[in-house]
C-alpha positions in Angstrom: 5.3 -7.0 -53.7 6.2 -5.1 -56.9 4.9 -1.7 -57.8 2.6 -2.9 -60.6 0.8 -5.3 -58.2 0.5 -2.6 -55.6 -0.9 -0.1 -58.1 -3.4 -2.7 -59.4 -4.5 -3.5 -55.8 -4.9 0.2 -55.1 -7.0 0.8 -58.2 -9.2 -2.2 -57.3 -9.8 -1.0 -53.8 -10.6 2.6 -55.0 -13.1 1.2 -57.5 -14.8 -0.9 -54.7 -15.0 2.3 -52.6 -16.5 4.2 -55.6 -19.0 1.4 -56.1 -20.1 1.5 -52.5 -21.0 5.2 -52.7 -24.7 6.0 -52.5 -26.5 7.5 -55.5 -27.0 10.8 -53.7 -23.3 11.3 -52.9 -22.1 10.1 -49.5 -20.9 6.7 -48.2 -23.7 5.7 -45.8 -22.6 2.3 -44.4 -24.6 0.3 -41.8 -24.1 -0.1 -38.1 -24.7 -3.5 -36.4 -28.0 -4.3 -34.9 -28.1 -3.8 -31.2 -29.8 -5.7 -28.3 -29.5 -2.4 -26.3 -31.3 -0.4 -29.0 -33.8 -3.1 -29.7 -34.7 -3.7 -26.1 -35.1 0.0 -25.2 -37.2 0.5 -28.3 -39.5 -2.4 -27.4 -39.8 -1.1 -23.9 -40.6 2.4 -25.2 -43.3 1.0 -27.5 -44.7 -1.2 -24.8 -44.9 1.6 -22.2 -46.6 3.8 -24.8 -49.2 1.2 -25.6 -49.8 0.8 -21.9 -50.2 4.6 -21.5 -52.5 4.9 -24.6 -54.7 1.9 -23.8 -58.2 2.8 -25.2 -56.9 5.6 -27.3 -57.8 5.2 -31.0 -54.3 6.3 -32.0 -52.4 3.6 -30.1 -51.7 1.5 -33.2 -50.5 4.6 -35.0 -48.1 5.6 -32.3 -46.9 2.1 -31.1 -47.6 -0.7 -33.6 -47.8 -4.1 -32.1 -45.9 -5.7 -35.0 -42.8 -3.7 -34.1 -43.0 -5.0 -30.5 -43.4 -8.6 -31.7 -40.7 -8.5 -34.3 -38.4 -6.9 -31.7 -39.2 -9.6 -29.1 -38.5 -12.3 -31.7 -35.1 -10.8 -32.6 -34.1 -10.5 -28.9 -35.0 -14.2 -28.3 -32.8 -15.2 -31.2 -29.8 -13.3 -29.7 -29.8 -14.8 -26.2 -26.3 -16.1 -25.3 -25.7 -19.6 -24.0 -25.1 -18.3 -20.4 -28.6 -16.8 -20.4 -27.6 -13.2 -20.8 -27.5 -10.8 -23.7 -24.6 -8.7 -25.2 -24.6 -5.3 -26.9 -24.8 -7.0 -30.3 -25.7 -10.5 -31.4 -22.0 -11.3 -31.5 -21.1 -9.7 -28.1 -20.5 -11.4 -24.8 -23.2 -11.1 -22.2 -23.2 -8.2 -19.8 -25.4 -7.1 -16.9 -26.6 -3.8 -18.4 -27.9 -5.2 -21.7 -29.4 -8.2 -19.9 -31.4 -6.0 -17.6 -32.7 -4.0 -20.6 -33.7 -7.1 -22.5 -35.4 -8.7 -19.5 -37.3 -5.5 -18.9 -38.4 -5.3 -22.6 -39.6 -8.9 -22.6 -41.6 -8.3 -19.4 -43.2 -5.1 -20.7 -44.0 -6.7 -24.0 -45.9 -9.6 -22.3 -47.9 -7.0 -20.3 -49.3 -5.2 -23.4 -49.6 -7.8 -26.1 -52.1 -10.6 -25.7 -51.1 -12.0 -29.1 -47.7 -13.0 -27.6 -49.6 -15.6 -25.5 -48.5 -18.4 -27.7 -44.9 -17.4 -27.1 -45.4 -16.7 -23.4 -44.0 -20.0 -22.1 -40.8 -19.5 -24.1 -40.5 -15.8 -23.3 -40.9 -16.5 -19.6 -38.4 -19.3 -19.7 -35.9 -17.1 -21.6 -36.5 -14.3 -19.1 -36.0 -16.6 -16.2 -32.6 -17.6 -17.7 -31.7 -13.9 -18.1 -32.8 -13.1 -14.5 -30.7 -16.0 -13.3 -27.7 -14.6 -15.1 -28.3 -11.2 -13.5 -28.5 -12.8 -10.0 -25.3 -14.7 -10.7 -23.5 -11.5 -11.8 -24.6 -9.5 -8.8 -27.8 -7.8 -9.9 -28.3 -4.1 -9.2 -25.0 -3.9 -7.4 -23.2 -5.1 -10.5 -24.8 -2.3 -12.6 -23.6 0.3 -10.0 -20.1 -1.2 -10.0 -19.9 -1.1 -13.7 -20.8 2.6 -14.0 -19.5 4.0 -10.7 -20.7 7.5 -9.7 -21.7 8.4 -13.3 -25.5 8.1 -13.5 -25.7 8.6 -17.3 -26.2 4.9 -17.8 -27.0 3.2 -14.5 -30.1 5.3 -13.8 -31.8 4.8 -17.2 -31.1 1.1 -17.0 -32.6 0.8 -13.5 -35.5 3.0 -14.5 -36.4 0.7 -17.4 -36.2 -2.2 -15.0 -38.5 -0.4 -12.5 -41.0 0.4 -15.2 -41.2 -3.4 -15.9 -41.5 -4.2 -12.2 -38.1 -6.0 -12.0 -36.6 -3.7 -9.4 -38.2 -1.4 -6.8 -38.2 2.4 -7.4 -36.3 2.7 -4.2 -33.3 1.4 -6.1 -33.4 4.1 -8.7 -31.5 7.3 -7.9 -33.4 10.5 -8.2 -32.2 12.9 -10.9 -32.4 16.7 -10.5 -34.3 17.5 -13.6 -34.9 21.0 -12.4 -31.2 21.7 -13.4 -32.3 21.7 -17.0 -34.5 24.8 -16.6 -31.7 27.5 -16.4 -30.2 28.8 -19.7 -27.9 26.3 -21.2 -24.8 28.5 -20.7 -25.1 27.8 -17.0 -25.1 24.0 -17.3 -21.3 23.7 -16.9 -21.6 25.3 -13.4 -24.4 23.1 -12.2 -22.5 19.9 -11.7 -25.1 17.7 -13.4 -25.0 14.0 -12.5 -25.1 13.1 -16.2 -23.0 14.1 -19.3 -24.3 17.1 -21.3 -25.7 15.0 -24.2 -27.9 13.1 -21.7 -29.9 16.2 -20.6 -33.1 14.8 -22.3 -32.8 11.6 -20.2 -32.1 13.7 -17.1 -35.4 15.5 -17.6 -37.6 12.5 -18.6 -36.2 9.9 -16.3 -35.9 12.5 -13.4 -39.6 13.2 -13.8 -40.5 9.5 -13.8 -38.6 8.9 -10.6 -40.3 12.0 -9.1 -43.7 10.6 -10.2 -43.2 7.1 -8.7 -41.0 8.1 -5.7 -41.4 11.8 -4.8 -38.8 13.2 -2.4 -39.7 13.4 1.2 -38.3 16.9 1.6 -41.4 19.1 1.0 -39.3 22.0 -0.3 -37.5 19.8 -2.9 -40.9 18.2 -3.8 -42.4 21.7 -4.4 -39.3 22.7 -6.5 -39.5 19.7 -8.7 -43.2 19.9 -9.2 -42.8 23.5 -10.3 -40.0 22.4 -12.7 -42.0 19.7 -14.5 -43.5 21.8 -17.4 -40.6 24.2 -17.8 -38.2 21.2 -18.1 -40.5 19.5 -20.6 -40.3 22.6 -22.8 -36.5 22.1 -22.7 -37.1 18.6 -24.1 -39.1 20.1 -26.9 -36.4 22.6 -27.8 -33.7 19.9 -27.8 -35.6 17.5 -29.9 -34.6 17.6 -33.6 -37.0 17.4 -36.5 -36.4 13.6 -36.8 -37.7 13.1 -33.3 -34.5 11.2 -32.3 -32.3 12.8 -29.6 -28.8 12.7 -31.1 -30.3 10.3 -33.6 -29.8 7.6 -30.9 -32.3 4.9 -30.3 -31.5 4.2 -26.6 -31.5 7.9 -25.5 -34.8 8.5 -27.4 -36.3 5.3 -26.1 -35.5 6.2 -22.4 -37.2 9.6 -22.9 -40.3 8.0 -24.5 -40.8 5.3 -22.0 -40.4 7.7 -19.1 -42.8 10.3 -20.4 -45.4 7.6 -21.5 -45.3 6.1 -18.0 -46.2 9.3 -16.2 -49.3 10.4 -18.2 -47.5 12.1 -21.1 -48.1 9.4 -23.6 -49.5 11.8 -26.2 -47.1 14.6 -25.5 -45.5 16.0 -28.7 -42.1 14.9 -27.5 -43.3 11.4 -27.0 -45.1 11.3 -30.3 -42.1 12.5 -32.2 -39.8 10.0 -30.4 -42.2 7.2 -31.3 -42.2 8.3 -35.0 -38.4 8.2 -34.9 -38.4 4.6 -33.5 -40.8 3.5 -36.2 -38.6 5.0 -38.9 -35.4 3.4 -37.6 -36.7 -0.1 -37.1 -35.1 -2.7 -39.4 -37.0 -5.4 -41.4 -35.5 -8.2 -39.2 -37.1 -6.7 -36.0 -34.0 -5.1 -34.7 -32.8 -1.5 -34.2 -29.2 -0.4 -35.0 -26.6 0.8 -32.5 -27.0 4.3 -34.0 -28.6 5.7 -37.1 -25.6 5.9 -39.4 -22.1 7.0 -39.8 -22.4 8.8 -43.2 -20.3 11.8 -42.3 -17.5 9.8 -40.8 -17.6 7.2 -43.6 -17.6 9.9 -46.3 -14.7 11.8 -44.8 -12.6 8.6 -44.6 -13.5 7.5 -48.1 -12.5 10.9 -49.5 -9.2 10.7 -47.8 -8.7 7.1 -49.0 -9.5 7.8 -52.6 -7.7 11.2 -52.8 -8.5 14.1 -55.0 -7.3 12.4 -58.2 -9.8 9.6 -57.8 -12.8 11.9 -58.0 -14.2 13.9 -60.9 -14.8 17.6 -60.6 -18.6 16.9 -60.4 -18.1 14.3 -57.7 -15.9 16.6 -55.7 -18.5 19.4 -55.9 -21.3 17.0 -54.9 -19.4 15.7 -51.9 -18.3 19.1 -50.7 -21.9 20.3 -51.0 -23.1 17.4 -49.0 -20.5 17.8 -46.2 -21.3 21.5 -45.9 -25.0 20.7 -45.5 -24.0 18.5 -42.5 -22.2 21.3 -40.8 -24.0 22.8 -37.8 -25.1 26.4 -38.5 -26.6 27.0 -35.1 -25.6 26.5 -31.5 -25.7 22.8 -30.7 -28.9 22.1 -28.7 -27.2 19.6 -26.4 -23.7 21.0 -25.7 -24.1 24.7 -26.5 -21.1 24.5 -28.8 -20.8 27.3 -31.3 -21.8 26.8 -34.9 -19.3 25.2 -37.2 
């Protein structure tokens, strides 16, 4: 390839990058739709409708149309082996299939209008459950994640809320560990990673509610920690309502709180608002909200300083600086910057 052709190709690619830039400055991009996100969002909405039955605000908090469109999207994405994968192009796996079967089960419980689809939903669910049985069921989930409870416990909690597994199969989570100041978290040997503290609290409380510990001292301690740890949830929740802007993490918090009598709690309401705002027109939810900061940084590196005007550089620098954390991170306790 000669230098002239290489230069022409470079200019063409740079122009395509410039054309892909949003009107307000950054490169936003779009993440794939996700069966994990869609299933957990449907479960959260369904659990909230179940909790708010008879409440005039139920359609405001958990619209049926979002549940229906989510169910239809999930049905379209089932793999030929009966399972579901992380995206509509992914191979089936046990974790996602448990989440989808749970979502379909919960949706049928709260939406009478799905009756016309009920035979198909039940047939699809039966295929999914057969896939889970073939893969090893609950034991397969535990094998996949080992001792780390960050993912296994939320998945099994969702399944227990749908009645697919008994609560005795869901490990208790010590949500009382979230109450001490955050600077002590690294000494407490939490069973989940630091960014999953909201799940530790909400799911831990759900397990406590449905399967309280036999030890009276531990039962007393966790009962005393319920409201203080919920205040931690409130402090960690950003203005958008989405924990880490992640649909699955937020959904696990919402479904857990809604199922233990906290369906109208401010944290639950804010989480539901986030789920409504991140739903896509085709009925799905994305893997994550967006990758604007990452995309923008890569695009700037690719284009180089000479490919941007002074005004464009100033706009992008201003936008990136606005993305910088100016306070201690609410999840990790990392310093500003």
